[in-house]
mmCIF file of the C-alpha atoms, coordinates in Angstrom:
data_MODEL
# 
_entry.id   MODEL 
# 
loop_
_atom_site.group_PDB 
_atom_site.id 
_atom_site.type_symbol 
_atom_site.label_atom_id 
_atom_site.label_alt_id 
_atom_site.label_comp_id 
_atom_site.label_asym_id 
_atom_site.label_entity_id 
_atom_site.label_seq_id 
_atom_site.pdbx_PDB_ins_code 
_atom_site.Cartn_x 
_atom_site.Cartn_y 
_atom_site.Cartn_z 
_atom_site.occupancy 
_atom_site.B_iso_or_equiv 
_atom_site.pdbx_formal_charge 
_atom_site.auth_seq_id 
_atom_site.auth_comp_id 
_atom_site.auth_asym_id 
_atom_site.auth_atom_id 
_atom_site.pdbx_PDB_model_num 
ATOM 1   C CA . UNK A 1 1   ? -157.924 -8.365  17.557 1.00 0.00 ? 1   UNK A CA 1 
ATOM 2   C CA . UNK A 1 2   ? -154.602 -9.017  20.364 1.00 0.00 ? 2   UNK A CA 1 
ATOM 3   C CA . UNK A 1 3   ? -154.086 -12.968 20.860 1.00 0.00 ? 3   UNK A CA 1 
ATOM 4   C CA . UNK A 1 4   ? -154.292 -13.573 24.981 1.00 0.00 ? 4   UNK A CA 1 
ATOM 5   C CA . UNK A 1 5   ? -150.644 -13.224 26.570 1.00 0.00 ? 5   UNK A CA 1 
ATOM 6   C CA . UNK A 1 6   ? -150.585 -12.531 29.811 1.00 0.00 ? 6   UNK A CA 1 
ATOM 7   C CA . UNK A 1 7   ? -150.965 -8.779  31.058 1.00 0.00 ? 7   UNK A CA 1 
ATOM 8   C CA . UNK A 1 8   ? -147.456 -6.010  30.372 1.00 0.00 ? 8   UNK A CA 1 
ATOM 9   C CA . UNK A 1 9   ? -145.857 -8.637  28.338 1.00 0.00 ? 9   UNK A CA 1 
ATOM 10  C CA . UNK A 1 10  ? -146.694 -6.699  24.860 1.00 0.00 ? 10  UNK A CA 1 
ATOM 11  C CA . UNK A 1 11  ? -145.482 -3.364  26.430 1.00 0.00 ? 11  UNK A CA 1 
ATOM 12  C CA . UNK A 1 12  ? -143.038 -4.669  28.491 1.00 0.00 ? 12  UNK A CA 1 
ATOM 13  C CA . UNK A 1 13  ? -141.260 -6.029  24.811 1.00 0.00 ? 13  UNK A CA 1 
ATOM 14  C CA . UNK A 1 14  ? -141.948 -3.010  23.654 1.00 0.00 ? 14  UNK A CA 1 
ATOM 15  C CA . UNK A 1 15  ? -140.746 -0.892  26.380 1.00 0.00 ? 15  UNK A CA 1 
ATOM 16  C CA . UNK A 1 16  ? -137.243 -3.323  25.856 1.00 0.00 ? 16  UNK A CA 1 
ATOM 17  C CA . UNK A 1 17  ? -136.753 -2.828  22.152 1.00 0.00 ? 17  UNK A CA 1 
ATOM 18  C CA . UNK A 1 18  ? -136.811 0.915   22.727 1.00 0.00 ? 18  UNK A CA 1 
ATOM 19  C CA . UNK A 1 19  ? -134.286 0.866   24.434 1.00 0.00 ? 19  UNK A CA 1 
ATOM 20  C CA . UNK A 1 20  ? -131.994 -0.602  22.244 1.00 0.00 ? 20  UNK A CA 1 
ATOM 21  C CA . UNK A 1 21  ? -131.018 2.523   20.606 1.00 0.00 ? 21  UNK A CA 1 
ATOM 22  C CA . UNK A 1 22  ? -131.404 4.972   23.645 1.00 0.00 ? 22  UNK A CA 1 
ATOM 23  C CA . UNK A 1 23  ? -128.811 2.804   25.084 1.00 0.00 ? 23  UNK A CA 1 
ATOM 24  C CA . UNK A 1 24  ? -126.430 2.785   22.616 1.00 0.00 ? 24  UNK A CA 1 
ATOM 25  C CA . UNK A 1 25  ? -126.858 -0.705  21.399 1.00 0.00 ? 25  UNK A CA 1 
ATOM 26  C CA . UNK A 1 26  ? -128.456 -0.618  17.744 1.00 0.00 ? 26  UNK A CA 1 
ATOM 27  C CA . UNK A 1 27  ? -127.345 1.332   14.744 1.00 0.00 ? 27  UNK A CA 1 
ATOM 28  C CA . UNK A 1 28  ? -130.469 1.548   12.543 1.00 0.00 ? 28  UNK A CA 1 
ATOM 29  C CA . UNK A 1 29  ? -132.892 -1.492  12.832 1.00 0.00 ? 29  UNK A CA 1 
ATOM 30  C CA . UNK A 1 30  ? -130.080 -4.260  14.121 1.00 0.00 ? 30  UNK A CA 1 
ATOM 31  C CA . UNK A 1 31  ? -131.277 -5.292  17.258 1.00 0.00 ? 31  UNK A CA 1 
ATOM 32  C CA . UNK A 1 32  ? -134.823 -7.167  18.094 1.00 0.00 ? 32  UNK A CA 1 
ATOM 33  C CA . UNK A 1 33  ? -136.194 -8.152  21.728 1.00 0.00 ? 33  UNK A CA 1 
ATOM 34  C CA . UNK A 1 34  ? -138.921 -11.112 22.757 1.00 0.00 ? 34  UNK A CA 1 
ATOM 35  C CA . UNK A 1 35  ? -140.473 -11.945 25.611 1.00 0.00 ? 35  UNK A CA 1 
ATOM 36  C CA . UNK A 1 36  ? -142.246 -15.335 25.690 1.00 0.00 ? 36  UNK A CA 1 
ATOM 37  C CA . UNK A 1 37  ? -146.357 -16.593 27.772 1.00 0.00 ? 37  UNK A CA 1 
ATOM 38  C CA . UNK A 1 38  ? -145.083 -20.177 28.152 1.00 0.00 ? 38  UNK A CA 1 
ATOM 39  C CA . UNK A 1 39  ? -149.239 -20.571 29.569 1.00 0.00 ? 39  UNK A CA 1 
ATOM 40  C CA . UNK A 1 40  ? -150.344 -19.044 26.054 1.00 0.00 ? 40  UNK A CA 1 
ATOM 41  C CA . UNK A 1 41  ? -147.760 -21.214 24.307 1.00 0.00 ? 41  UNK A CA 1 
ATOM 42  C CA . UNK A 1 42  ? -146.755 -18.254 22.282 1.00 0.00 ? 42  UNK A CA 1 
ATOM 43  C CA . UNK A 1 43  ? -143.847 -15.309 21.935 1.00 0.00 ? 43  UNK A CA 1 
ATOM 44  C CA . UNK A 1 44  ? -143.774 -11.621 21.362 1.00 0.00 ? 44  UNK A CA 1 
ATOM 45  C CA . UNK A 1 45  ? -141.439 -9.594  19.176 1.00 0.00 ? 45  UNK A CA 1 
ATOM 46  C CA . UNK A 1 46  ? -140.092 -6.719  17.163 1.00 0.00 ? 46  UNK A CA 1 
ATOM 47  C CA . UNK A 1 47  ? -141.088 -6.544  13.773 1.00 0.00 ? 47  UNK A CA 1 
ATOM 48  C CA . UNK A 1 48  ? -138.814 -7.075  10.575 1.00 0.00 ? 48  UNK A CA 1 
ATOM 49  C CA . UNK A 1 49  ? -137.121 -3.285  9.885  1.00 0.00 ? 49  UNK A CA 1 
ATOM 50  C CA . UNK A 1 50  ? -139.275 -1.430  11.639 1.00 0.00 ? 50  UNK A CA 1 
ATOM 51  C CA . UNK A 1 51  ? -137.377 1.755   12.156 1.00 0.00 ? 51  UNK A CA 1 
ATOM 52  C CA . UNK A 1 52  ? -136.778 2.230   16.401 1.00 0.00 ? 52  UNK A CA 1 
ATOM 53  C CA . UNK A 1 53  ? -138.636 5.593   16.422 1.00 0.00 ? 53  UNK A CA 1 
ATOM 54  C CA . UNK A 1 54  ? -141.288 4.910   13.837 1.00 0.00 ? 54  UNK A CA 1 
ATOM 55  C CA . UNK A 1 55  ? -142.397 1.180   16.150 1.00 0.00 ? 55  UNK A CA 1 
ATOM 56  C CA . UNK A 1 56  ? -145.401 1.253   18.773 1.00 0.00 ? 56  UNK A CA 1 
ATOM 57  C CA . UNK A 1 57  ? -147.144 -1.423  19.882 1.00 0.00 ? 57  UNK A CA 1 
ATOM 58  C CA . UNK A 1 58  ? -150.019 -2.869  17.310 1.00 0.00 ? 58  UNK A CA 1 
ATOM 59  C CA . UNK A 1 59  ? -146.103 -3.238  15.568 1.00 0.00 ? 59  UNK A CA 1 
ATOM 60  C CA . UNK A 1 60  ? -145.431 -6.083  17.412 1.00 0.00 ? 60  UNK A CA 1 
ATOM 61  C CA . UNK A 1 61  ? -145.689 -9.423  15.953 1.00 0.00 ? 61  UNK A CA 1 
ATOM 62  C CA . UNK A 1 62  ? -146.912 -13.186 17.911 1.00 0.00 ? 62  UNK A CA 1 
ATOM 63  C CA . UNK A 1 63  ? -145.643 -15.826 17.310 1.00 0.00 ? 63  UNK A CA 1 
ATOM 64  C CA . UNK A 1 64  ? -146.890 -19.201 18.185 1.00 0.00 ? 64  UNK A CA 1 
ATOM 65  C CA . UNK A 1 65  ? -144.287 -21.129 20.031 1.00 0.00 ? 65  UNK A CA 1 
ATOM 66  C CA . UNK A 1 66  ? -144.624 -24.878 19.148 1.00 0.00 ? 66  UNK A CA 1 
ATOM 67  C CA . UNK A 1 67  ? -143.954 -23.929 15.212 1.00 0.00 ? 67  UNK A CA 1 
ATOM 68  C CA . UNK A 1 68  ? -142.711 -20.623 14.814 1.00 0.00 ? 68  UNK A CA 1 
ATOM 69  C CA . UNK A 1 69  ? -146.806 -19.868 13.046 1.00 0.00 ? 69  UNK A CA 1 
ATOM 70  C CA . UNK A 1 70  ? -147.483 -16.314 13.294 1.00 0.00 ? 70  UNK A CA 1 
ATOM 71  C CA . UNK A 1 71  ? -150.204 -16.320 15.694 1.00 0.00 ? 71  UNK A CA 1 
ATOM 72  C CA . UNK A 1 72  ? -150.914 -12.379 15.589 1.00 0.00 ? 72  UNK A CA 1 
ATOM 73  C CA . UNK A 1 73  ? -149.152 -8.479  13.910 1.00 0.00 ? 73  UNK A CA 1 
ATOM 74  C CA . UNK A 1 74  ? -149.696 -7.687  10.359 1.00 0.00 ? 74  UNK A CA 1 
ATOM 75  C CA . UNK A 1 75  ? -146.015 -7.081  9.920  1.00 0.00 ? 75  UNK A CA 1 
ATOM 76  C CA . UNK A 1 76  ? -143.250 -9.510  9.301  1.00 0.00 ? 76  UNK A CA 1 
ATOM 77  C CA . UNK A 1 77  ? -141.215 -10.840 12.074 1.00 0.00 ? 77  UNK A CA 1 
ATOM 78  C CA . UNK A 1 78  ? -138.298 -10.430 12.707 1.00 0.00 ? 78  UNK A CA 1 
ATOM 79  C CA . UNK A 1 79  ? -135.814 -12.276 10.744 1.00 0.00 ? 79  UNK A CA 1 
ATOM 80  C CA . UNK A 1 80  ? -133.619 -13.599 14.165 1.00 0.00 ? 80  UNK A CA 1 
ATOM 81  C CA . UNK A 1 81  ? -137.547 -15.266 15.082 1.00 0.00 ? 81  UNK A CA 1 
ATOM 82  C CA . UNK A 1 82  ? -136.074 -18.677 14.921 1.00 0.00 ? 82  UNK A CA 1 
ATOM 83  C CA . UNK A 1 83  ? -133.421 -17.828 16.823 1.00 0.00 ? 83  UNK A CA 1 
ATOM 84  C CA . UNK A 1 84  ? -135.321 -16.986 19.833 1.00 0.00 ? 84  UNK A CA 1 
ATOM 85  C CA . UNK A 1 85  ? -138.062 -19.944 19.488 1.00 0.00 ? 85  UNK A CA 1 
ATOM 86  C CA . UNK A 1 86  ? -134.720 -21.988 19.546 1.00 0.00 ? 86  UNK A CA 1 
ATOM 87  C CA . UNK A 1 87  ? -133.634 -20.965 22.670 1.00 0.00 ? 87  UNK A CA 1 
ATOM 88  C CA . UNK A 1 88  ? -136.803 -20.585 23.947 1.00 0.00 ? 88  UNK A CA 1 
ATOM 89  C CA . UNK A 1 89  ? -137.373 -24.704 23.695 1.00 0.00 ? 89  UNK A CA 1 
ATOM 90  C CA . UNK A 1 90  ? -133.961 -25.692 24.247 1.00 0.00 ? 90  UNK A CA 1 
ATOM 91  C CA . UNK A 1 91  ? -133.974 -23.332 27.551 1.00 0.00 ? 91  UNK A CA 1 
ATOM 92  C CA . UNK A 1 92  ? -137.417 -23.968 29.997 1.00 0.00 ? 92  UNK A CA 1 
ATOM 93  C CA . UNK A 1 93  ? -135.554 -20.870 32.316 1.00 0.00 ? 93  UNK A CA 1 
ATOM 94  C CA . UNK A 1 94  ? -135.320 -18.147 29.562 1.00 0.00 ? 94  UNK A CA 1 
ATOM 95  C CA . UNK A 1 95  ? -138.522 -15.565 29.904 1.00 0.00 ? 95  UNK A CA 1 
ATOM 96  C CA . UNK A 1 96  ? -137.043 -12.948 27.369 1.00 0.00 ? 96  UNK A CA 1 
ATOM 97  C CA . UNK A 1 97  ? -134.217 -13.459 24.130 1.00 0.00 ? 97  UNK A CA 1 
ATOM 98  C CA . UNK A 1 98  ? -132.755 -9.701  22.934 1.00 0.00 ? 98  UNK A CA 1 
ATOM 99  C CA . UNK A 1 99  ? -130.177 -10.273 20.188 1.00 0.00 ? 99  UNK A CA 1 
ATOM 100 C CA . UNK A 1 100 ? -128.039 -6.892  18.909 1.00 0.00 ? 100 UNK A CA 1 
ATOM 101 C CA . UNK A 1 101 ? -125.455 -6.035  17.034 1.00 0.00 ? 101 UNK A CA 1 
ATOM 102 C CA . UNK A 1 102 ? -123.476 -4.050  20.057 1.00 0.00 ? 102 UNK A CA 1 
ATOM 103 C CA . UNK A 1 103 ? -119.509 -2.807  18.238 1.00 0.00 ? 103 UNK A CA 1 
ATOM 104 C CA . UNK A 1 104 ? -117.639 -4.634  21.188 1.00 0.00 ? 104 UNK A CA 1 
ATOM 105 C CA . UNK A 1 105 ? -119.460 -8.275  21.658 1.00 0.00 ? 105 UNK A CA 1 
ATOM 106 C CA . UNK A 1 106 ? -119.596 -8.068  17.037 1.00 0.00 ? 106 UNK A CA 1 
ATOM 107 C CA . UNK A 1 107 ? -115.876 -7.170  17.772 1.00 0.00 ? 107 UNK A CA 1 
ATOM 108 C CA . UNK A 1 108 ? -115.991 -10.808 19.661 1.00 0.00 ? 108 UNK A CA 1 
ATOM 109 C CA . UNK A 1 109 ? -117.523 -12.354 17.734 1.00 0.00 ? 109 UNK A CA 1 
ATOM 110 C CA . UNK A 1 110 ? -116.208 -11.763 14.945 1.00 0.00 ? 110 UNK A CA 1 
ATOM 111 C CA . UNK A 1 111 ? -112.587 -12.694 15.677 1.00 0.00 ? 111 UNK A CA 1 
ATOM 112 C CA . UNK A 1 112 ? -113.957 -15.921 16.679 1.00 0.00 ? 112 UNK A CA 1 
ATOM 113 C CA . UNK A 1 113 ? -113.293 -14.752 20.836 1.00 0.00 ? 113 UNK A CA 1 
ATOM 114 C CA . UNK A 1 114 ? -114.809 -16.146 24.268 1.00 0.00 ? 114 UNK A CA 1 
ATOM 115 C CA . UNK A 1 115 ? -114.946 -12.548 26.256 1.00 0.00 ? 115 UNK A CA 1 
ATOM 116 C CA . UNK A 1 116 ? -113.034 -13.993 29.095 1.00 0.00 ? 116 UNK A CA 1 
ATOM 117 C CA . UNK A 1 117 ? -113.692 -12.638 32.716 1.00 0.00 ? 117 UNK A CA 1 
ATOM 118 C CA . UNK A 1 118 ? -110.928 -10.400 33.632 1.00 0.00 ? 118 UNK A CA 1 
ATOM 119 C CA . UNK A 1 119 ? -112.448 -8.473  36.719 1.00 0.00 ? 119 UNK A CA 1 
ATOM 120 C CA . UNK A 1 120 ? -115.130 -8.742  39.097 1.00 0.00 ? 120 UNK A CA 1 
ATOM 121 C CA . UNK A 1 121 ? -117.676 -6.474  36.858 1.00 0.00 ? 121 UNK A CA 1 
ATOM 122 C CA . UNK A 1 122 ? -118.128 -9.447  34.485 1.00 0.00 ? 122 UNK A CA 1 
ATOM 123 C CA . UNK A 1 123 ? -118.256 -12.022 37.307 1.00 0.00 ? 123 UNK A CA 1 
ATOM 124 C CA . UNK A 1 124 ? -121.282 -10.038 38.881 1.00 0.00 ? 124 UNK A CA 1 
ATOM 125 C CA . UNK A 1 125 ? -123.425 -11.083 35.764 1.00 0.00 ? 125 UNK A CA 1 
ATOM 126 C CA . UNK A 1 126 ? -121.115 -14.010 34.390 1.00 0.00 ? 126 UNK A CA 1 
ATOM 127 C CA . UNK A 1 127 ? -120.134 -16.857 35.553 1.00 0.00 ? 127 UNK A CA 1 
ATOM 128 C CA . UNK A 1 128 ? -117.892 -17.899 33.303 1.00 0.00 ? 128 UNK A CA 1 
ATOM 129 C CA . UNK A 1 129 ? -116.586 -16.433 30.250 1.00 0.00 ? 129 UNK A CA 1 
ATOM 130 C CA . UNK A 1 130 ? -119.388 -15.555 27.566 1.00 0.00 ? 130 UNK A CA 1 
ATOM 131 C CA . UNK A 1 131 ? -119.103 -18.481 25.166 1.00 0.00 ? 131 UNK A CA 1 
ATOM 132 C CA . UNK A 1 132 ? -118.558 -18.119 20.547 1.00 0.00 ? 132 UNK A CA 1 
ATOM 133 C CA . UNK A 1 133 ? -120.057 -20.741 18.995 1.00 0.00 ? 133 UNK A CA 1 
ATOM 134 C CA . UNK A 1 134 ? -118.890 -22.679 16.106 1.00 0.00 ? 134 UNK A CA 1 
ATOM 135 C CA . UNK A 1 135 ? -118.832 -21.153 12.829 1.00 0.00 ? 135 UNK A CA 1 
ATOM 136 C CA . UNK A 1 136 ? -122.060 -22.684 10.701 1.00 0.00 ? 136 UNK A CA 1 
ATOM 137 C CA . UNK A 1 137 ? -121.771 -25.354 8.160  1.00 0.00 ? 137 UNK A CA 1 
ATOM 138 C CA . UNK A 1 138 ? -122.984 -24.402 4.986  1.00 0.00 ? 138 UNK A CA 1 
ATOM 139 C CA . UNK A 1 139 ? -125.567 -27.340 5.196  1.00 0.00 ? 139 UNK A CA 1 
ATOM 140 C CA . UNK A 1 140 ? -127.106 -24.897 8.407  1.00 0.00 ? 140 UNK A CA 1 
ATOM 141 C CA . UNK A 1 141 ? -126.219 -22.464 6.440  1.00 0.00 ? 141 UNK A CA 1 
ATOM 142 C CA . UNK A 1 142 ? -128.277 -23.441 3.331  1.00 0.00 ? 142 UNK A CA 1 
ATOM 143 C CA . UNK A 1 143 ? -131.314 -24.469 5.453  1.00 0.00 ? 143 UNK A CA 1 
ATOM 144 C CA . UNK A 1 144 ? -133.475 -22.752 8.474  1.00 0.00 ? 144 UNK A CA 1 
ATOM 145 C CA . UNK A 1 145 ? -130.541 -20.946 9.125  1.00 0.00 ? 145 UNK A CA 1 
ATOM 146 C CA . UNK A 1 146 ? -131.753 -18.843 11.595 1.00 0.00 ? 146 UNK A CA 1 
ATOM 147 C CA . UNK A 1 147 ? -133.190 -22.317 14.199 1.00 0.00 ? 147 UNK A CA 1 
ATOM 148 C CA . UNK A 1 148 ? -129.619 -22.922 13.043 1.00 0.00 ? 148 UNK A CA 1 
ATOM 149 C CA . UNK A 1 149 ? -128.391 -20.317 15.124 1.00 0.00 ? 149 UNK A CA 1 
ATOM 150 C CA . UNK A 1 150 ? -129.892 -21.039 17.494 1.00 0.00 ? 150 UNK A CA 1 
ATOM 151 C CA . UNK A 1 151 ? -129.200 -24.370 17.951 1.00 0.00 ? 151 UNK A CA 1 
ATOM 152 C CA . UNK A 1 152 ? -125.495 -23.683 17.530 1.00 0.00 ? 152 UNK A CA 1 
ATOM 153 C CA . UNK A 1 153 ? -126.040 -21.813 20.609 1.00 0.00 ? 153 UNK A CA 1 
ATOM 154 C CA . UNK A 1 154 ? -128.391 -24.863 22.628 1.00 0.00 ? 154 UNK A CA 1 
ATOM 155 C CA . UNK A 1 155 ? -125.209 -26.984 21.241 1.00 0.00 ? 155 UNK A CA 1 
ATOM 156 C CA . UNK A 1 156 ? -122.223 -25.105 22.683 1.00 0.00 ? 156 UNK A CA 1 
ATOM 157 C CA . UNK A 1 157 ? -124.124 -25.477 26.021 1.00 0.00 ? 157 UNK A CA 1 
ATOM 158 C CA . UNK A 1 158 ? -125.037 -28.444 26.032 1.00 0.00 ? 158 UNK A CA 1 
ATOM 159 C CA . UNK A 1 159 ? -128.582 -28.198 26.431 1.00 0.00 ? 159 UNK A CA 1 
ATOM 160 C CA . UNK A 1 160 ? -128.109 -27.368 30.182 1.00 0.00 ? 160 UNK A CA 1 
ATOM 161 C CA . UNK A 1 161 ? -130.613 -25.016 31.383 1.00 0.00 ? 161 UNK A CA 1 
ATOM 162 C CA . UNK A 1 162 ? -128.672 -24.419 34.088 1.00 0.00 ? 162 UNK A CA 1 
ATOM 163 C CA . UNK A 1 163 ? -125.307 -23.613 32.271 1.00 0.00 ? 163 UNK A CA 1 
ATOM 164 C CA . UNK A 1 164 ? -127.340 -20.888 29.996 1.00 0.00 ? 164 UNK A CA 1 
ATOM 165 C CA . UNK A 1 165 ? -128.996 -19.115 33.473 1.00 0.00 ? 165 UNK A CA 1 
ATOM 166 C CA . UNK A 1 166 ? -125.293 -19.256 34.793 1.00 0.00 ? 166 UNK A CA 1 
ATOM 167 C CA . UNK A 1 167 ? -124.131 -17.477 31.577 1.00 0.00 ? 167 UNK A CA 1 
ATOM 168 C CA . UNK A 1 168 ? -126.757 -15.860 30.294 1.00 0.00 ? 168 UNK A CA 1 
ATOM 169 C CA . UNK A 1 169 ? -125.376 -14.970 27.220 1.00 0.00 ? 169 UNK A CA 1 
ATOM 170 C CA . UNK A 1 170 ? -123.609 -16.435 23.787 1.00 0.00 ? 170 UNK A CA 1 
ATOM 171 C CA . UNK A 1 171 ? -121.545 -14.917 20.884 1.00 0.00 ? 171 UNK A CA 1 
ATOM 172 C CA . UNK A 1 172 ? -122.080 -16.763 16.906 1.00 0.00 ? 172 UNK A CA 1 
ATOM 173 C CA . UNK A 1 173 ? -119.225 -16.857 15.268 1.00 0.00 ? 173 UNK A CA 1 
ATOM 174 C CA . UNK A 1 174 ? -119.030 -13.209 13.075 1.00 0.00 ? 174 UNK A CA 1 
ATOM 175 C CA . UNK A 1 175 ? -122.614 -12.561 13.718 1.00 0.00 ? 175 UNK A CA 1 
ATOM 176 C CA . UNK A 1 176 ? -122.820 -10.857 17.385 1.00 0.00 ? 176 UNK A CA 1 
ATOM 177 C CA . UNK A 1 177 ? -124.414 -11.236 20.382 1.00 0.00 ? 177 UNK A CA 1 
ATOM 178 C CA . UNK A 1 178 ? -128.187 -13.023 22.010 1.00 0.00 ? 178 UNK A CA 1 
ATOM 179 C CA . UNK A 1 179 ? -128.489 -12.590 25.047 1.00 0.00 ? 179 UNK A CA 1 
ATOM 180 C CA . UNK A 1 180 ? -131.837 -14.001 27.555 1.00 0.00 ? 180 UNK A CA 1 
ATOM 181 C CA . UNK A 1 181 ? -133.254 -13.926 31.041 1.00 0.00 ? 181 UNK A CA 1 
ATOM 182 C CA . UNK A 1 182 ? -136.122 -14.485 33.116 1.00 0.00 ? 182 UNK A CA 1 
ATOM 183 C CA . UNK A 1 183 ? -138.276 -11.453 31.309 1.00 0.00 ? 183 UNK A CA 1 
ATOM 184 C CA . UNK A 1 184 ? -137.490 -9.663  27.633 1.00 0.00 ? 184 UNK A CA 1 
ATOM 185 C CA . UNK A 1 185 ? -135.905 -6.603  30.342 1.00 0.00 ? 185 UNK A CA 1 
ATOM 186 C CA . UNK A 1 186 ? -133.619 -9.018  32.180 1.00 0.00 ? 186 UNK A CA 1 
ATOM 187 C CA . UNK A 1 187 ? -132.644 -9.975  28.523 1.00 0.00 ? 187 UNK A CA 1 
ATOM 188 C CA . UNK A 1 188 ? -131.798 -6.764  27.664 1.00 0.00 ? 188 UNK A CA 1 
ATOM 189 C CA . UNK A 1 189 ? -130.103 -6.034  30.248 1.00 0.00 ? 189 UNK A CA 1 
ATOM 190 C CA . UNK A 1 190 ? -127.637 -8.781  29.958 1.00 0.00 ? 190 UNK A CA 1 
ATOM 191 C CA . UNK A 1 191 ? -127.262 -7.504  26.173 1.00 0.00 ? 191 UNK A CA 1 
ATOM 192 C CA . UNK A 1 192 ? -126.201 -4.332  27.432 1.00 0.00 ? 192 UNK A CA 1 
ATOM 193 C CA . UNK A 1 193 ? -123.689 -5.695  30.225 1.00 0.00 ? 193 UNK A CA 1 
ATOM 194 C CA . UNK A 1 194 ? -122.140 -8.519  27.851 1.00 0.00 ? 194 UNK A CA 1 
ATOM 195 C CA . UNK A 1 195 ? -120.994 -5.006  25.584 1.00 0.00 ? 195 UNK A CA 1 
ATOM 196 C CA . UNK A 1 196 ? -119.905 -2.877  28.328 1.00 0.00 ? 196 UNK A CA 1 
ATOM 197 C CA . UNK A 1 197 ? -117.477 -6.580  29.750 1.00 0.00 ? 197 UNK A CA 1 
ATOM 198 C CA . UNK A 1 198 ? -116.607 -7.015  25.648 1.00 0.00 ? 198 UNK A CA 1 
ATOM 199 C CA . UNK A 1 199 ? -115.258 -3.196  25.706 1.00 0.00 ? 199 UNK A CA 1 
ATOM 200 C CA . UNK A 1 200 ? -113.333 -3.201  29.311 1.00 0.00 ? 200 UNK A CA 1 
ATOM 201 C CA . UNK A 1 201 ? -112.039 -6.391  28.106 1.00 0.00 ? 201 UNK A CA 1 
ATOM 202 C CA . UNK A 1 202 ? -111.144 -4.903  24.380 1.00 0.00 ? 202 UNK A CA 1 
ATOM 203 C CA . UNK A 1 203 ? -109.126 -2.027  26.734 1.00 0.00 ? 203 UNK A CA 1 
ATOM 204 C CA . UNK A 1 204 ? -107.688 -4.429  28.892 1.00 0.00 ? 204 UNK A CA 1 
ATOM 205 C CA . UNK A 1 205 ? -106.440 -6.910  26.359 1.00 0.00 ? 205 UNK A CA 1 
ATOM 206 C CA . UNK A 1 206 ? -104.675 -3.539  24.275 1.00 0.00 ? 206 UNK A CA 1 
ATOM 207 C CA . UNK A 1 207 ? -102.944 -2.540  27.247 1.00 0.00 ? 207 UNK A CA 1 
ATOM 208 C CA . UNK A 1 208 ? -101.459 -5.788  28.535 1.00 0.00 ? 208 UNK A CA 1 
ATOM 209 C CA . UNK A 1 209 ? -101.908 -9.851  28.093 1.00 0.00 ? 209 UNK A CA 1 
ATOM 210 C CA . UNK A 1 210 ? -103.472 -10.428 31.453 1.00 0.00 ? 210 UNK A CA 1 
ATOM 211 C CA . UNK A 1 211 ? -103.969 -13.460 33.462 1.00 0.00 ? 211 UNK A CA 1 
ATOM 212 C CA . UNK A 1 212 ? -107.253 -14.669 35.137 1.00 0.00 ? 212 UNK A CA 1 
ATOM 213 C CA . UNK A 1 213 ? -108.759 -12.587 38.167 1.00 0.00 ? 213 UNK A CA 1 
ATOM 214 C CA . UNK A 1 214 ? -108.156 -15.434 41.674 1.00 0.00 ? 214 UNK A CA 1 
ATOM 215 C CA . UNK A 1 215 ? -111.354 -17.541 41.347 1.00 0.00 ? 215 UNK A CA 1 
ATOM 216 C CA . UNK A 1 216 ? -112.705 -17.051 44.695 1.00 0.00 ? 216 UNK A CA 1 
ATOM 217 C CA . UNK A 1 217 ? -112.868 -13.666 44.043 1.00 0.00 ? 217 UNK A CA 1 
ATOM 218 C CA . UNK A 1 218 ? -114.691 -14.085 41.088 1.00 0.00 ? 218 UNK A CA 1 
ATOM 219 C CA . UNK A 1 219 ? -116.839 -16.779 42.603 1.00 0.00 ? 219 UNK A CA 1 
ATOM 220 C CA . UNK A 1 220 ? -117.674 -14.175 45.919 1.00 0.00 ? 220 UNK A CA 1 
ATOM 221 C CA . UNK A 1 221 ? -118.924 -11.874 43.172 1.00 0.00 ? 221 UNK A CA 1 
ATOM 222 C CA . UNK A 1 222 ? -121.645 -13.734 41.657 1.00 0.00 ? 222 UNK A CA 1 
ATOM 223 C CA . UNK A 1 223 ? -123.010 -15.973 44.321 1.00 0.00 ? 223 UNK A CA 1 
ATOM 224 C CA . UNK A 1 224 ? -123.250 -12.406 46.439 1.00 0.00 ? 224 UNK A CA 1 
ATOM 225 C CA . UNK A 1 225 ? -126.064 -11.081 43.993 1.00 0.00 ? 225 UNK A CA 1 
ATOM 226 C CA . UNK A 1 226 ? -127.265 -14.678 42.488 1.00 0.00 ? 226 UNK A CA 1 
ATOM 227 C CA . UNK A 1 227 ? -127.950 -17.777 44.823 1.00 0.00 ? 227 UNK A CA 1 
ATOM 228 C CA . UNK A 1 228 ? -129.948 -18.527 48.613 1.00 0.00 ? 228 UNK A CA 1 
ATOM 229 C CA . UNK A 1 229 ? -127.664 -16.847 49.533 1.00 0.00 ? 229 UNK A CA 1 
ATOM 230 C CA . UNK A 1 230 ? -127.454 -13.524 47.317 1.00 0.00 ? 230 UNK A CA 1 
ATOM 231 C CA . UNK A 1 231 ? -126.990 -10.265 49.671 1.00 0.00 ? 231 UNK A CA 1 
ATOM 232 C CA . UNK A 1 232 ? -126.823 -7.875  46.761 1.00 0.00 ? 232 UNK A CA 1 
ATOM 233 C CA . UNK A 1 233 ? -129.642 -4.672  46.346 1.00 0.00 ? 233 UNK A CA 1 
ATOM 234 C CA . UNK A 1 234 ? -133.056 -4.577  48.179 1.00 0.00 ? 234 UNK A CA 1 
ATOM 235 C CA . UNK A 1 235 ? -136.531 -6.542  47.799 1.00 0.00 ? 235 UNK A CA 1 
ATOM 236 C CA . UNK A 1 236 ? -138.682 -4.931  45.393 1.00 0.00 ? 236 UNK A CA 1 
ATOM 237 C CA . UNK A 1 237 ? -141.622 -2.705  47.031 1.00 0.00 ? 237 UNK A CA 1 
ATOM 238 C CA . UNK A 1 238 ? -144.668 -4.344  48.026 1.00 0.00 ? 238 UNK A CA 1 
ATOM 239 C CA . UNK A 1 239 ? -147.373 -2.806  46.554 1.00 0.00 ? 239 UNK A CA 1 
# 
């Protein structure tokens, strides 16, 4: 019997997970997306190690937000489940989380470097660099490793939900990107954008050392898509 979650959440999470390999963000089973139902106090996540081509709706695992206990599903949840849970608990605005090992974002994580803002494509989504965490300590790796992976992100952002909403991505040092958003789908979109701007930054830095673009240009690009005066795009059609 499927645990009761809001209508459409499980399908949204499945669709987002299936999109990861389609857009080139995953090798083998590397990656996962979850979506939260805060009213029900649970989130739905991909099971551990299941190939994307075999993944179906009934494989998804429902986990209790308060303590990480599986409340529905026959498979083990993703090994990154506790990282997702930590982010949900820390940032109330988050409705979905995506983790991948996409090549260019991982390269920045392995170099322990933020993804810098080098142009307007980055500024359209991220109001600042995509930050890279400090290394986890030996103690953080020895016990509650996955939850501590989330903690280093939360601590780096000082638990600031507004900051998390303005730059909805982080790199865990030596590991890779975690992205988030208001929905599971939005968190996946941020993962796609994070990889794209990491690739652009890699090429730009290879061509030449560069100075940051003018702050007023970056601010203009961010605010025209976000905030009360945003004017990019069109409203969703009324159904």
